[in-house]
N, C-alpha and C positions, 0 to 999 in steps of 0.2 A: 504493499499500500505506500501513496505519500507520504511524507512524512516532513513536520519542518522544523530542520536541525540548527538555526539558528535567525537571530532576529540580528537587524544592524539600523542603527538612529545616525544620522546625520542634517546639519542644516542646508536649506538647498539656495543659500545667497545667490540671487540670479550674476553678480561682481565675477562669483567662483568661475560660472561658466562663459563668461566676457576674457577673465583671464587667459583659461584656458586656450578657446579658441584664438585670441591677438599674441600667444606664446607669452603670456608675460610669469607665467611661472619661477622663474626663476630670479625674478625680483627681489633685493630686498623686501620690500614689503608684501609680495606673497610668499614668499620661499616657507615662511613658519604655516603658513597654513597649510600649504599642500605637504607637506612634511609630515602632517598626524592621518594622513592617506596611503603614506607610502607601505607600513605595514597590512595597511589591508588589502593593498591592492597585491600584495603575497599571498596574504591570504585566501586571497580567493580566486586565484590561480588555482589556490592548490584543492579549495572544497569543490570549487567546479557546482556550484547550484543550476539543477536545472530549470526553476522557474522561482519567477521572484516575482509575490505581493508587495504590488510598492504602493505604498500611503502617501499622498499627498494632496495639495489641494490646488487647487485650477485658479490662473487670478484674469479674468475674464476674456480666456482664452478660447473654450471650448464653452462657458455659459459665462450667462451674464444676468442682468437684471429682470428678464423675461420668463427667466428658468432656473431656478436654485438646489438641486438636489442635496438633500443630509447627507450624503450617502451615495455613490457609483461606480459600476464596477463594468471596466471595462473588456466587454468582452468577444471582440474582436479581433481579427489575423493579426494587423498591421495597424499601427499609432505612427501621425509624420508628426513631427519637430512642428509646434506653431512659429505661427511670424507673432511677435508680441509687438511688432510697428519698426522692427528693423532688418526683419527679413528672416528667417530660418536658422537656427543652428546650424553651424555645420558637422552635425550627428549621424548617426544610425538614424534609421527607423526603428523603432520599436516594434520588435515581433510580440505576439502575445500567444497566447494556451488556449484559444476556443474552451476546448473540452474540460481542461481544468475549469477555466473562468467561468462555465454557462454551470458546473458540477456545485461551486461555491453559493454563486447566482442561487440556483435553487435550494439548497441547502435550508441558504443565511435567513430567504426570504419563508421558507417553511420551521424556520423554528426564531419565527415573527420579528425577523430586523425589516424594514420596507426598503430593499433597497431600488435605485436607478440601475435600467441594464442600460449600459453605452455600446451600441457597434461598431458606431463611426464617429472618431474626435483626434483632434491636435494635441497632443501635451506639449506642455509650456517648459520652462525654465524648473517649476517646483519637481518634474519629471526627470529630467533631461539631464538637469546639476548634478545629484545627485548617483546617476551614472556616469559621466564623464569625471568627478570626479573619486570615485571605489574603482572604477576600471581603465580609466587613463582616457588616452585619444586610441582608438579603436578602430577599423573597419567596417565595423559592426558587432551586438553585445554579444558579449558571451554567453548570455541565459536569455528566456525568454521574459516575458513582463506583463504582469495581469496588474494594468491601472486601478487603484483605489481609491474616489476624488472624493475629501469629503469638504464641505462645506462649512469654513473657516473665517470669510470673509464676510457675511453678510448676519447680520444678530438676528436668528439667537445660531451661535454655534450647537454642536452636540457636546454633552456634558463629560467630561473626562472619563466616570465610572461608565457611558453606555458605548465610549469608546472603547475601554478596556474588555465589557461584555461582548461587544462586538469580534476581538481579537481571542476571545475566547470561542465565539461559534465558529469563526473563520478556522481555527483550530481543529474544531468538530469533524466541519467539511471536509478540511486538507484530509485527514483521517479517513474518513470514509472513501474517498477516491482510489482506487484499486490497484491503476497505474504506477507503475514502484520509480518515485521521482523525489528527493531532494529538494524540500522548497524553502526559501528564505521569507523571510518578514523584514520590510524595511519601513519604517516610519519615518517620516521625511518632516524640515520646519525646523522654525527659531532659530535657533535658543531666543535671549528677551532680546527685543528689538523695536523699537517706534520710528515710521520713517514719515510722519508729521505731524502740525501742532507743536505745543509748547515745547513739550518733552521731547521732543524727532531730539535721535540720538541715544535714548537712553540707554547702558546696557547694565545690568546687574547679575557681578559676577558669582557674587554668594548667592544670592537664589537658584542662578543654575547649574551652579555645583552641586547646592542639594536634591535639586531633581534627576541630577544624571546620577548622585548617588541611590536613590531613590528607585534606578530602575535596575538594583542590584539588589539580590537578595530574594525572598520570601513575602517582606511586608506589600501590605497593596497599597498605603495609604495617598501614593499618586491618584488613584482613580476619585479621591473625596477633594483634593484642590477644587474651591468654586471658580467659577467665573472670573465675578471682582477680583480674586489673586491674581490671577493672572494677568489683568488688566493693571491692576494697581503696581505692580512687584515686577513686570515683564515686558510693560508697554501694550501700548495695542497691538501689536502685531504679535505676542508670546500668545496667545492664544493657540497657536497653529504648532505649538508642547502638544496638546491632547495627542495629535496624530499617532507623536511617538507611541503614548496608553493603548495603540490599537495593537503593535506589534509587542508590547512588553503581554499583551493579554495573552497571545499566542501563541506565548512561551511560557505557559505553566506556574509554578503554585512558586516555582525558585529557581532561580537564575546565578551565572557568576558572568563576571567580564574578561574579554578579554581581549581586548584591546582599548584605551578612552584618550580623547583627544579634546582640548578647549580652547580656545586661543579668542583674542577681541582686538582690532577690532577686523574684518575684512568689512569695507565698505562700512557701512555704521552699525552694523552688526556683526554678534557672540556668535562664533563659529563652537560648533559642539560636534561628538561624533564618538559613537560608542556601538562596540559589535558584544555581542551578547550570546548565551548558549545556555540549554535549558537544562537544571537540573534535577534526576528523575532519582 
């Protein structure tokens, strides 16, 4: 049967993608950011996931105010990089896994999660930047990807508890898929940042690192952080971290950390990255 072997979380700062696309990764400003992904690239080359369930948020590329799904799963065969106003990123198309995606969609809906099923959409930096940061610049992505989009842009976003529970339901769905697959779940977004208003540029190192601490071990206290705490402590865009909780919920009762990276700033954002494995 399919199995979730690991979880990974990372910021999806758009400037990271720009730095890679323009060949700036060795510049003094960017080198410390990308150094934190060296370990991960080597580890992924060894672990070779077959499928990545990649949790991200769309930034008005596939969705806008006309339609705002809370949770949407991409069940198509191929997803092209989105044009976010300056042309699509020069990265490979994302190749999906429709059979597993449809199985997960069915399982989640029967498990009482109201998923929006998407067969055609372009994917923006929220999804392509994590792939670039963790795999590097490649002619094709070495794993198939199931996009799972979460609304954390327009109020109301889902609660951390609901996201954690969705991760648990995804784990049940994957475990019931009969094909032998090495599946990873990636949670993306964050960490603390605010890109507008009087608090633009806010970064909260202490809170971010407590959140990273909470991803490890057997405590589920992170699922109970209220929306207002994310807003107060991590800025208006810090709510993206609830997407990490989908990944954490999918890993089960307890985890151990294999790798951890934190750096500020990248653009005006704190970069956080962690690789986890479930403890059975």
